[in-house]
N, C-alpha and C positions, 0 to 999 in steps of 0.2 A: 735340681731342677730337670722339667719329665717335656723331654722334645718331644713331639707330637707330628711322626712323618707319616703321615697319611692315615693318621690312628685320631682316637680321642680318647676325652678323660671324661666321666661323671664328676657333678659336683652336683652333692644331695647338701638341702639345708630345709631344717624345720620339716614341709609338706611339699617340698618341691625339689627337682632337679633342673639343673641347668649341661647342656652338654658344649662342651670345648673342643672343638677340630679342629686339626693344624694339618696342612697339606704342603708337600716339599713343592720350591721355584721351579719354575719352568725349563731351568736350566738345567737343573741337577743329572739330566741323562749325559751329560758331556761329561759330569766327572764322578760315571760311572753309578751312580744313583738311583732309582725311582723318583720317574716324574710323577707330577702331582694327579691323584686322585680322590675327589671327592669321594665317590661313591665308596671306596675301600675305605676313607675316612669316618665316614658314618656305619660301617658294619657293624653289627649289635648295639647302636644308640637307641635308647629308648625314643619312639616313635612320637611321644607326647611329650618330651621334653625339650622347650628351647632350645636349638642348635646358633654358636657365636663358632666362627669359621674363621682362622689365620690363614691366613694368604700372601704373603709379600710382596706380590703384584695385584694390582687389581685385575686379574683376568677371569675368564669363564665366570663372570658376574651374573649376569642371565643365564646359565646353567644351573649355577649355583642357587640362583633363587627359585627356578623351576624345581629345584633336588630338594627344598625345604628350610634353604639355611634363613636363617630371619635376620642376623647380623654377621658382614662381613668386616675384618677388618685387614688395613693392606697398608703399605706404604710404596720404599720403589722408587715413587717419581719423585721425591724430595719438593713437590711442590712445583718443580719444573725448576728453581732456582736461582734462577735472573726472570723477573717481568718482563713478559715479550716468548721468552723460549718457554712458557708453562703453555701456549697455545698448541707449540710442535709436540710437547710432549703428552698433549691431553689424544693429539691425532694418531700417535702410537701408544696411547694405551686405552681404548676402548670410549674415550670422552672421558675418564675418569683420570684428576691430575692431584685434586687437596678438596679436603673436606667432606662434607654429607651430600650423600645420594640417597634417592628414592627408587632401586629398578626392582619393579613387577612383586612390590610388595615387601620385598627385603631392604634393609639397611642397611649402606655401605662406609664407609667411613674411610679415606686415604689422608693417613698423616705426610705431613712435609718431613717426620724427623726432624734429629738434629746434626747428622753426620752432611756431607760435602760426599759429591761425586768423585771417582778417583780420579785424576787429573784437571779437576774442575775445581779448586779448591776456593770457592768465590758463592756469594750469594746476594743479592743483589733486590730488594721487593718484596722477598719470598723469603716470608720468618720461619727460624727452625719451631719445632713446634715437640714437647712432652705433652701426650694426653693423656686427659684423666676421664675413664668413661666410669659411670655410674650406673648400675642395672638395676632396675628395680622390677617386681611383679604387676602384671599386668592387673588393674584394679577388678 
């Protein structure tokens, strides 16, 4: 497994390429690690390849869309864990808590995930999920 710490990898298949970029979490500096940097993650990436960005938290969404990201995949929110609490979680995560969003031409998907928040071992009305995404070339 290759961890993409503000880096990218390119997948070449048939006559096309796909860039997968990853950024660190915004709390990384608290642990002596580099903070998230989408520009750094995209350094040297092919300008014509579609880009999928892996970002733990659904943050910087508008900036990432403007940077040319095509798809951002995030988690972190666990869907709010309890129906109703999701509205609070939505406010502290830029309005993004669960599911699919369209942001300035970029597709954002925020997964509920399967885990639980530390110290909060319950889910009520918010299902856990393992997400399968199927990427297809544009027609």
